[in-house]
N, C-alpha and C positions, 0 to 999 in steps of 0.2 A: 893202211888197210881200208878197204871199202866196206860199206855197210854190209851186214850179213856175215862178217868175219872172214871173208876170203879176200886175199890180195887181188887187185885188179888184173894183174898179169895171169893169175891162175884162172880167172874167168874166161880169158881168151882161150885157154886150153879146153875148157868145157864146151865153148862154142865150136872150136875146131873139131872136137869129137863128134858133136852133133852134125856138123857139115860134112864130115868125112864119108858118111854113108849116102850122101846125095850130091856128088860132085858136079853133076850137070844140071842142077836145079834151075839155073837161070836160062836154060835153053829156050823156054817159051815165054815166060813172063817174069817180071820183077815185082815183088810184093813190097808193101810199105816196110815190112820187117827187113827185107833184103836191102832196101835203100837206107834204112837206119843203120844196119850193120856196116854197110860200106862207109857211111858217114863216120861211124865210130872208128873203123879201121883207118880211114884217112887221118883222123885226129891222132890216133895212136902212133902213126908213122912219124908225125911231127913232134911227138913227146918222147919220153924216155923208154917207152914200151917198144921193144924191138919185136917185129913179127916174124923174124927168121925161124923161130922155133915152131911156127905153125904155117907151113907152106900151103896147106889147104885154104887158109884164110887169105893169104896174099893172092893165090890163084883165083879164088872167088872174087876178091876185090878187083883184080885185073880184068876178069871176064865181064863183070858188070860195067866197069869204067870204059870198056871197049865198045859198048853198045852205042849206036849213033845218037840216040836221044839223050843218053847220059852225057855224052861228049858235049852236046849242045848246052845242056843244063850247067855243066861244069864251066864251060866258057862264059856263059851269061853271069855266073856267080863269081867270075874271075878266079876260079880254082884250078884252071887249066890254061896253060900258055897257048895263045892263038897259033 
């Protein structure tokens, strides 16, 4: 259980609800909060937290990761295969 009494997976549900009403949020800019969320989602994908329950989060992650500058950053950090 995470701090605050909520299991971590449940927190992904809360984030998914918040993201659901703004699906094209990243069309213009990516904020620091967006970048942090993508980092957390990338980490969750490699842990025991499956994101299949929250397709809005995986779609958001994929949209941000598809951006050219994000691709460059991921390659430089060795987080994306060349």
